[in-house]
C-alpha positions in Angstrom: -56.1 -53.1 -95.0 -58.6 -52.2 -92.7 -59.9 -54.9 -90.6 -63.4 -53.4 -90.4 -64.0 -53.5 -94.6 -61.8 -56.2 -95.4 -63.1 -59.8 -96.0 -62.6 -61.8 -92.5 -61.8 -65.2 -92.4 -62.8 -67.6 -89.1 -62.0 -71.0 -88.5 -65.1 -73.5 -88.6 -65.5 -77.2 -88.0 -68.3 -78.5 -90.2 -69.0 -80.9 -87.7 -69.7 -78.2 -85.0 -71.3 -74.9 -86.7 -71.4 -72.0 -84.6 -68.3 -73.0 -82.4 -65.4 -70.8 -83.1 -61.7 -70.7 -81.6 -61.1 -68.2 -78.9 -58.0 -67.1 -77.0 -57.7 -66.0 -73.3 -55.5 -63.7 -72.3 -55.1 -62.3 -68.4 -58.6 -61.9 -68.0 -60.0 -61.1 -71.5 -61.4 -63.5 -74.2 -60.8 -62.9 -77.9 -62.5 -64.4 -80.9 -60.2 -64.9 -83.6 -60.3 -63.5 -87.1 -57.9 -63.3 -90.0 -58.2 -60.8 -92.9 -56.3 -63.2 -95.5 -57.1 -66.7 -96.0 -53.5 -67.8 -96.4 -53.1 -66.2 -92.4 -56.0 -68.1 -91.3 -54.8 -71.7 -93.1 -51.3 -70.8 -91.5 -52.6 -70.7 -88.0 -54.2 -74.3 -88.6 -50.8 -75.5 -90.2 -49.0 -74.3 -87.0 -51.5 -75.5 -84.4 -52.4 -78.9 -83.8 -55.5 -77.9 -82.0 -56.7 -76.3 -84.9 -56.4 -79.2 -87.4 -59.5 -79.9 -89.2 -60.7 -76.5 -88.9 -61.3 -75.0 -92.3 -61.2 -70.8 -93.1 -64.6 -69.6 -93.9 -64.8 -66.3 -95.6 -67.0 -63.4 -94.3 -67.6 -60.6 -96.6 -70.9 -58.9 -95.8 -72.0 -56.6 -92.6 -74.5 -59.2 -91.8 -72.2 -62.1 -91.7 -69.6 -60.4 -89.4 -72.4 -59.0 -87.1 -73.8 -62.3 -86.8 -70.1 -63.8 -85.9 -69.6 -61.3 -83.3 -73.0 -62.1 -82.1 -72.0 -65.9 -81.6 -68.4 -64.7 -80.4 -70.2 -62.8 -77.6 -72.5 -65.9 -76.7 -68.9 -67.7 -76.3 -67.9 -65.3 -73.5 -65.4 -63.1 -76.1 -65.2 -59.4 -75.2 -62.6 -58.8 -78.0 -61.8 -60.0 -81.7 -58.1 -60.5 -82.3 -57.1 -59.9 -85.9 -54.0 -61.7 -87.7 -53.1 -63.5 -84.7 -50.4 -66.3 -85.1 -48.6 -67.5 -82.4 -44.9 -66.5 -81.6 -46.0 -62.9 -83.2 -45.5 -60.4 -80.7 -48.3 -58.0 -81.7 -51.9 -58.5 -83.6 -54.6 -55.7 -83.6 -57.3 -56.1 -81.4 -60.6 -54.3 -80.9 -63.6 -54.7 -78.4 -66.7 -56.3 -79.9 -69.1 -53.6 -78.9 -67.1 -51.0 -81.2 -66.7 -53.5 -84.0 -70.6 -53.5 -84.0 -71.0 -50.0 -83.7 -69.0 -49.9 -86.8 -70.8 -52.2 -88.8 -74.2 -50.5 -88.0 -74.9 -48.5 -90.9 -76.3 -45.1 -90.3 -79.6 -44.4 -89.3 -81.2 -42.5 -92.6 -82.7 -39.2 -91.5 
């Protein structure tokens, strides 16, 4: 499944809207996105710090762009897709690149 066209699932706390999970590795800060609700829920179950957060589905270009803007305001420069602790790999992309892919082509 291609992450840019797939629905995105983010974890949110209803009591703190606009705050999202981030992860820092080295000097890079990542916003976390999952491409299935089950994977997002599995992250919550396996991480005490994420308890109480619920998956929210982002399907449209506009909601994904809004999320990326919020992630940037939190200091994230990249998105990490389908991260699960203990997994050895997860896809990552620069927020700038994702925004470019989400921007509709200009009409001639």
